[in-house]
C-alpha positions in Angstrom: 10.5 6.1 -16.3 7.4 8.2 -15.8 5.7 6.6 -12.9 2.0 6.8 -13.5 0.1 3.5 -13.2 -3.4 3.3 -14.5 -6.4 1.0 -13.8 -10.0 1.3 -15.0 -10.9 3.7 -12.2 -7.6 4.8 -10.7 -4.3 6.5 -11.4 -1.4 5.6 -9.1 1.2 8.4 -9.2 4.0 10.0 -7.2 3.0 12.6 -4.5 3.3 16.3 -5.0 4.1 18.7 -2.1 0.6 20.1 -2.3 -0.9 16.6 -1.6 0.1 16.9 2.0 -3.1 18.6 3.0 -5.3 15.9 1.5 -3.2 13.1 3.0 -3.5 14.8 6.4 -7.2 15.0 6.1 -7.5 11.3 5.0 -5.0 10.0 7.5 -6.5 11.9 10.5 -8.9 9.2 11.3 -8.9 7.3 14.6 -10.1 4.0 13.0 -7.3 4.2 10.4 -4.7 5.1 13.1 -5.6 2.0 15.2 -5.2 -0.3 12.2 -2.0 1.2 10.7 -0.3 2.6 13.8 -0.4 6.1 12.4 0.0 9.0 14.8 -3.4 10.5 15.9 -4.1 13.2 15.4 -2.3 13.1 12.1 -0.7 16.5 11.6 0.2 18.3 8.4 3.9 18.1 9.3 3.6 14.2 9.3 2.4 14.3 5.7 4.9 16.9 4.6 7.9 15.1 6.1 6.8 11.8 4.5 6.2 13.3 1.1 9.6 15.2 1.2 11.7 12.0 1.3 9.8 10.2 -1.5 11.5 11.5 -4.7 14.9 10.2 -3.5 13.4 6.8 -2.5 11.8 6.4 -5.9 15.0 7.5 -7.7 17.1 5.0 -5.8 14.5 2.2 -6.4 14.1 1.6 -2.7 10.4 2.5 -2.4 7.6 3.5 -4.7 5.0 5.5 -2.6 2.1 6.6 -4.8 -1.2 8.4 -4.4 -4.3 6.5 -5.3 -6.4 9.0 -7.3 -9.9 8.4 -8.7 -10.1 9.1 -12.5 -13.7 10.3 -12.4 -13.1 13.3 -10.1 -9.2 13.4 -9.8 -9.4 13.0 -6.0 -6.7 11.4 -3.8 -8.4 8.6 -1.8 -5.4 6.8 -0.4 -1.8 5.7 -0.9 0.0 2.5 -1.9 3.7 1.7 -1.6 6.0 -1.0 -2.8 9.2 -1.2 -0.6 12.0 -3.0 -2.4 14.4 -5.5 -0.7 17.0 -5.5 -3.5 19.2 -8.2 -1.9 16.3 -10.6 -1.9 14.5 -9.3 -5.0 11.2 -8.9 -3.4 8.8 -6.0 -2.6 6.5 -5.4 0.4 3.1 -3.9 -0.3 1.6 -1.3 2.0 -1.6 0.6 1.4 -4.5 2.4 2.9 -7.7 4.0 1.7 -9.5 6.9 3.4 -12.4 5.7 5.5 -15.0 7.3 3.3 -13.9 5.2 0.4 -13.8 1.8 2.0 -15.9 -1.0 0.4 -15.6 0.1 -3.2 -12.9 -2.2 -4.4 -10.4 0.6 -4.8 -7.7 -1.1 -2.6 -8.0 -4.4 -4.5 -7.7 -2.5 -7.8 -4.6 -0.6 -6.7 -3.0 -3.6 -5.2 -3.5 -5.6 -8.4 -1.9 -2.8 -10.4 1.1 -2.5 -8.0 1.7 -6.3 -8.1 1.7 -6.1 -11.9 4.2 -3.2 -11.7 6.4 -5.2 -9.3 6.6 -8.3 -11.4 6.5 -6.9 -15.0 8.5 -3.6 -14.6 10.7 -4.2 -11.6 11.2 -8.0 -12.3 10.7 -8.9 -8.6 10.6 -12.6 -7.7 8.1 -12.0 -4.8 5.5 -9.5 -3.6 4.4 -9.8 0.0 2.3 -7.9 2.5 1.3 -8.1 6.1 -1.9 -7.1 7.8 -3.1 -7.0 11.4 -5.0 -10.3 11.7 -8.2 -8.7 12.9 -8.1 -6.4 9.8 -10.3 -8.7 7.7 -10.9 -6.1 5.0 -7.2 -5.9 4.3 -6.7 -9.7 4.3 -9.6 -10.0 1.8 -8.0 -7.4 -0.4 -4.7 -9.4 -0.4 -6.5 -12.7 -1.1 -8.5 -11.2 -4.0 -5.2 -10.0 -5.5 -3.9 -13.5 -5.5 -1.6 -13.4 -2.4 -1.6 -16.5 -0.3 -1.4 -16.6 3.5 2.0 -17.8 4.5 1.5 -17.5 8.3 0.7 -15.6 11.4 3.2 -13.8 13.5 1.9 -13.7 17.0 2.0 -10.4 18.9 4.2 -9.0 16.2 3.1 -5.4 16.3 2.6 -3.1 19.2 -0.3 -0.7 18.5 -1.7 1.6 21.1 0.1 -0.4 23.9 -1.4 -3.7 22.8 0.4 -6.5 20.9 -1.4 -7.5 17.7 -1.0 -10.7 15.6 0.0 -10.1 12.0 -0.9 -12.3 9.0 1.7 -12.5 6.3 0.8 -13.0 2.6 2.9 -13.6 -0.5 2.9 -14.2 -4.2 5.7 -15.5 -6.3 6.3 -14.3 -9.9 5.9 -17.8 -11.3 2.5 -18.2 -9.5 1.4 -14.8 -10.8 2.3 -15.7 -14.4 0.6 -19.1 -14.0 -2.6 -17.4 -12.7 -2.6 -14.9 -15.6 -2.6 -17.6 -18.2 
């Protein structure tokens, strides 16, 4: 399977080694680091090590980490991943968009396309995601994409020496099909 997922404005595709510099530049943002728990400063080695393990993960069907690329100027603006739990036939969404590209609907567009890929191509029963409770932008993205809040995990993530609550969202395949009718 050639893994290139398209939307109106975006292409989601596997990383290339040369993408490490762009990912370093996008991820090296203190605000993003505090939301995601990324190292800060985010060094080139972090991106290179992460990209190096991806082909095997995709080949084994364990994880589908993809760049989010704008069609109009062929620029990487973020990343989206679907991590597969084969024993429970579900996938966990994870994504981030570079700070300069927030508020343009790119995350929602990418999340919608990845959900469609998970249900229609991987035949998953469920797609789920979590977001730090105070990250309202991310919870709005998940809700716009049709995921429903399933609960809050109190003090579930330790970020920068502080415990953060996490909201969990999910969407079942039968709910997705029903909503598309």
